N, C-alpha and C positions, 0 to 999 in steps of 0.2 A: 730435487732432493729436499728443498725447503718446504715443499707442499706435501711431502709424504706423510701419511697418517699411520703407517705400519712399517716395521723393519723390512718386510718383503718389498714394499714400494720403494723405500729408500735405497735398498740394495740394487734393485733394477735400475733406478735412475743413476746411481753412482757408477755402476758398470758401464752404462751407456755414455756417461760423461768421460770415463777413462778411455773408452774406445775413440771418442772424438779428439781427445787431447794427446793421444799416444801413450798414456800411462799404462794401458793394457799391454802394449808391446814392451814397455819398460819392465813390467813385472816378469816377463818371460825370459829376460836376459839376465844372466848371473852377474855380469860386471857392474860394479858401482864403487865409488869412493866412500860410500856411507858404511861399508862393512868389509870384512876380510872374506870376500867371496871364494878365494882360492882354498882357504882352510875349510870352509863349509862344504864346498864341492868335494874335496878330498875325503872329508869325514863321512859324508853321506854315501859316497861310493864304497868306502871301506865297510861301513855298516851294512849296506845292502849285500855286499859280497859275503860277509860273515853270517848274516841271517840266512842267506840262500844255501850256505854250506851245511846248515843244520848242526854245526858243532857247538853244543851248549857251553862247554868249558871255554872255548875260544870267545864266545859271545860274552860270558861272564867276565873274562879277563879284560876284554875291550871296554866293557861298561865300568869295570873297576878302575880303569885309567882316569876316569873322571866324567861326570855329567854336570855341565855348567849351564846356567840360564842365559849367559851373555857371551857364549863362545863366538869369537870372531866379530863381536859387536852386534849380534842379531837382535838384541833387545833394545837397540837404540831407537829413540823416538824419531830420529831423522829418516829412518827407513819407511816411516808411515806418513810422510808428507808429500811424496811425489804423486801417489795415486789416492783417489778418494776411497777406494775399497782395497784394503789389505796392503801387502807389500810384495817383495820379490818372491816368486814361486819357490825359489831355492830355499828360502828361509822357512816357508810354510811346510815344504816337503821334508826338510830336515827335522823339524819338531815332530812331525807325524812319524817319521822313520824311527826317531829316538823313542817315542812313546810306544810304537809297535814293537820295538826291540825289548822294552821292559815287559810288555805283556807276553811276548814270546818266551822270555826267560821265566816268568812266573808260571807258565804252563808246562815247563819242562818236567818230564817224568822224574819222580823223586828217587828212582833207582839210579839216575844219572847225576842229579844234584839234589842232595838231601834237603828236606824241609828246613831244618835248623840253619843250614848254610844259606839257603835262599832268604830266610827271614832275617838273618844277620846282614846280608847284603842290602836288602830293601830298607832296613832301619838306618844303615849308614848312608845309603843314597839319599833317603828323604832328609836326613839331618844335614847332609852336605849341600844338597840342592836348595833347601829352604822352602818356605811357603809364602803364599800371597795373603794379604789382609785387606779388607775393605773398610775404610774409615769414613764415617758420616759426620760432618761438622755441625756446629750450631747454626742457627739462621732464622729462628722464629717461624713465621708463616712460609718463608722461603724453603723450609724443611720439606714442603710438599714436593719440591724438586727431587729430593732423595727417593720419594716413592716411585717416580718415573724411572730413575736410574735403576732402582731395585727391580722393577718390572722388566726392564730390558735385559738385565743380567739373568733373571730367573727364566725368562722365556728361552734364552739360549743356553741354559744350564751352566752359566759361568759365574754364579754368585759364590765367592769364596766362603769357606766354612769358618773363617776367623773374621769376626765383625766387631767394630767398635763404634760408639756413638757418644756425642756430647750434646747436651741441651736438646734442641729439636731432633738432632741426629740420633740421640739416645732413644727416642720414641720409635723411630723407624728401625733401628738396630734391634730393639727389644721385640718388635713385631716379627722381624725376620728370625730372631733367635728362639721364638716360642711357637712357631707354626711350621708345618711341613710344606714341601714344594707343592703338593696337590691342592692346598687351600690358600696359598699365599696370593696368587693372582687375583682371586676373588676378594680376598681381604684388602688388597691394595687398589681396588677400583675406586674411582672418584666418589661414587654414590656411597660405598661402604665407609670410606674415610669421613665423609660429611656426617653420616648418621652416627658416627662415634661421638660427636659432640653433643647432640641434642636428643638422642633417642631415635626411635624408628618411625614415629608418626609423621605424616605429611605436614601437619600443622607446625610441628617443631622445625622441620627442614625449611619451611617457608620463612621462619624467623631469621634464618641465616642470610637472607637477602639484604638485611641491614648492615652486614659486615661489622657488627659491634665488636668492641674490644674483648679479647678472651680473658675470662676470669679464672681464678684457681678452681672453682667448681667445674667449669667447662673442661679444664685440663685434666682434673681428676676423673671426670666422667669418661673422657676419651681414653685415658690410660686403662681404666677398669673395663671398658667396653672391648678394647682390642688386645690387651695383654693379660694372659692367664695369671692367677695368683700363685706363681711358682717361685722357687728359689733358683739361683743360678745353676746349682748342681742338678736340680730336677729338669730344668730347661735343656741342659746339655745331654742328659740321659735320654730325653724324649726326641730331640732333634739332631743331635750330633754336632750342632753348631756351637762355636766358642764365642759366647756373647761377652762383650766388655763395655762397661759404661764409666765414663769419667765423671767424677764429682770433685768439687772444690770445698775447702774448709771455710766455715764462717769465721773462725777465730784466726788471729794474726799469726800465731806460732805453730799452727798445724800444717801438714802437708797434704797435697791433693792425693786422691786415690783412684786406682783403676779397679773397679769391682768386677769379679768374674768367678767362675767355678773353681779356680785355683786359689785365689787370694781370699775369697769370701763365699764359699760354697753354700752356706746355709742362710745367706741374706736374701730377702725378697726383692724381686726385680721391680715391682710396682713402685715401692718407696724410693728405690734407687733412681728410677727414671724421673720421678717427681723432684727429687733433689737435684738431679742434673739439669732440670728445666727451671729451677728456682732462680730466675734472674734477680740479682740484688735490687731491692727497692720496688720490684714489680710483684714477685711471688714470695711467700714466706719461706724461710729456710726449713729444712726437713730433717727429722730424726729418723734414721734407718730402722728397719725391723728385720728380725731373723727368726728362724724356726729352731727351737731348742730340742733337746734329745727326746722330749715327750711329744714333739710335734706341735707344740704350742707357739703362738706368736709372741715375741717379746722384743723390747728395744735393743738395738745393736749399738754399742758404745753410747749409752744413754746420755752421757754428758756432752756429746758432740752433735752439732747440726751442720748441714751441708747445703751448698748452693750450686749454681750454674757450672757445669763441668767445662764449658768452653772458655771460662775465665782463665784457667791455668793449664788445661790439657785438651785443647780442641782436637788435635790429632796425636794420640799417644804412641807414636812410632817406637820410641826407645823402649818403652815397657813391653810392647808387643814382641819386639826382637828378643828381649830377655825371657819372656814367658813361653813363646811358641816357636822360636827360631825363624821368625818372619824376616825375609830379606827383599821382599817385593811388595810395594804398597800402591793401592789405588785409593783415591778419595773423591767423594762427591762434596764439593766445597761451596757452601752458600753463606758463610759467615759475613754479614753485612759490614762488620767492622773492618774487614781486610779485603773483601771481594773487589773493591774498586782498584786495588793495587796489583791484582793478579792479571796475567795475560796468558794466552795459549803459547805453546812451545815455539811455534813459528815466529811469533812476535818477539820472543826472547832472543832469537838468533840475530836480529838486526842490531846495528851498532847502538841505537838508542835504547833498545831492550836490554842489551848487555850492560850499558851504563846504569840504567835504572836498577837492574839486579845488583850491581856492585854497590850502588848507593844504599839499597835496602839492607844488604848484608852488613855493610859498614855501620849503618845506623843501629842495627840490632846488636852488634858487638859493643858499640859504644854504650848503649843502654844497659847491657849486661854488666859492663865495667862500672857504671855509675850507680847500680842498684844498691850496693851496701851503703854508700854514702846517703842516698835518698832515704833509706829506711832508718839510718842513724839520726837524720835530721827530723824525721816525723814520728819517731817511736813513742813520744810522750803525748801525741796529739791525735786521739781517737775522735772521729773515724778516719782522719786524713791518712793515718798510717795504713789502715786497711785498704783505702781507696788507692793509695800509692802502690801497694803490693799488687793489687789487681791490675792496675794500669800497666805496670812493668811486665806482669805475666802475659797480658794480651799483646803487648808490643814486641816481646822477644821470642814468641813462639814461631815455629816453622809451620806454615799453613799449606804446604804443597807436598806432593808425593811423586812416585815414578810415573803414574798415570793420573792425570787430573781431569775431572769432569766438571765443567763450570757452566752456570747459566749465562745467557747472553747479557751483555752490559746494557743497562737502562736505569733510569731513575725509578726508585721505589719510594712511595709515600711512607715515611717512617711510621705513621699511624697504622698502616696496613700490616706491618711486621708482627704486630701482636693482636691482629684481628682474626675473627673466625670468618674465613672466606666462604663465599657462595659456592654452590656445586659447579657452576660454570668456571669460576676462577680456579677452583681446585683442579678441575679437569685440565684447564690450560697449563697450570704449573706442572702437573704430572706428565702431560704430553711433552712439555719442554724438557723435562728430565730424560724422557725416553729418547727424544730427538738428539739431545746432546750426547747420549751414550752410543747411539748407532755407529757414528764414525770411529769409535774407539774399540768396537767389539772384536774386530779381527786382530788387533794388536793384543787385546786381552786374551783372546783364544790362543794365539801363538805363544805368548809369554807365560801362560799358565798351563799349557797342555801337558807338559812333563810332570809338573808338581801335582796336577789333578790325577794323572795316571798313577803316580807313586802313592798318593793318598788312598786311592781306590784299592790298589793291590795290597798295600800294607794294612789297610783297615780289615780286609778279609782275612789276611794271614794272622793278624793280632787276635781276631775273634776266634779263629781256629786254635791258636795257641792257648787262649784262655780256657776254651772248652776242654782241651786236652789236660790242662793242669788242674781244672776244677773237678 
């Protein structure tokens, strides 16, 4: 598995390892203390019986009783630690059966269940079930790990439509939010990523071997090379993806913002990405730009400047919940400030892991409690008051999600974090992101299968409804 260069190679090796360890047999047996297998077995048998009967109203009634993402604990991370590939066959079969039932209901003749009745059901089901969001953290050059994560998800058609990014993660999220699936894999190749810094000439690419520090001109060139000059609304209309970028205020008394097609539809993405990447003291703060009613570019909140989004809102889960009804989160986490303290879920189950987690949570709450006092003591001493606010913001954030994709632990030369990496180093980081995602794919597939089905069905029905009303 460690030597695999593609997902197909990794999957073959993982299945072989599961055969040797007995995990393959474990997948076939319903029984486990890790979930309520009796409830899931009963529900899948009921669902199969109702679907086979062909009674559409009975199926609608059954589905109206509730569609939940964690019924019987099937979303638990513990179910994905016994086998290298996937989990209990019963869990996978249940999510497939549920998705199939939704597709069957959507295809029911409208003489049996009217279109308005079906549309109302799927709207309610989607709202109640919730959605999945993919959050990309900050991380400097480690952000290339996000590229590999994205490639693995795109290849398996598992990339969520709701995306957020901060700092380096903002660049990757913006690329994903402004390109279609058919062009993304090519855009996210190592060669294409490298060319975005220095242009397309061979001589320019040769200069990258020195791994010199990235300057603002390099960053601006990369953003302009890979991200179209669109507003958030224009990007949403072209790709259907809901792009969100975190930015932090330069001023003391302002609040961080999450920029997207809902809160700031006419704001340009490029300036927002540059603002989210503006590490204080490294890159200059940025004034945003927006398109006015005449289509012209003009400053957006001209009196305000913005800096690194990861300072205050690396993973903006609460805002995504409020804006889109998200209740399931995935993150590609590479923030070097916090990465050393994170561990995989298996390590967290140990006694030492649980004690470490308790200590982290307690420290975070203590810092939140002391924040007002710290700000009161430093309010007259600029820039200490600004530094204090940023330090507290970094220390009190939650940097994990339901599914966490992390790079392997190793020492990173701090100078490399803001360097323009060579093509070989870029390719290595991208592959590491892909390899770290492969073991998570079956969990992602199962946990998002129903929501992906609901989004696909509801999207088609909403389009039809709009055409009819227009």
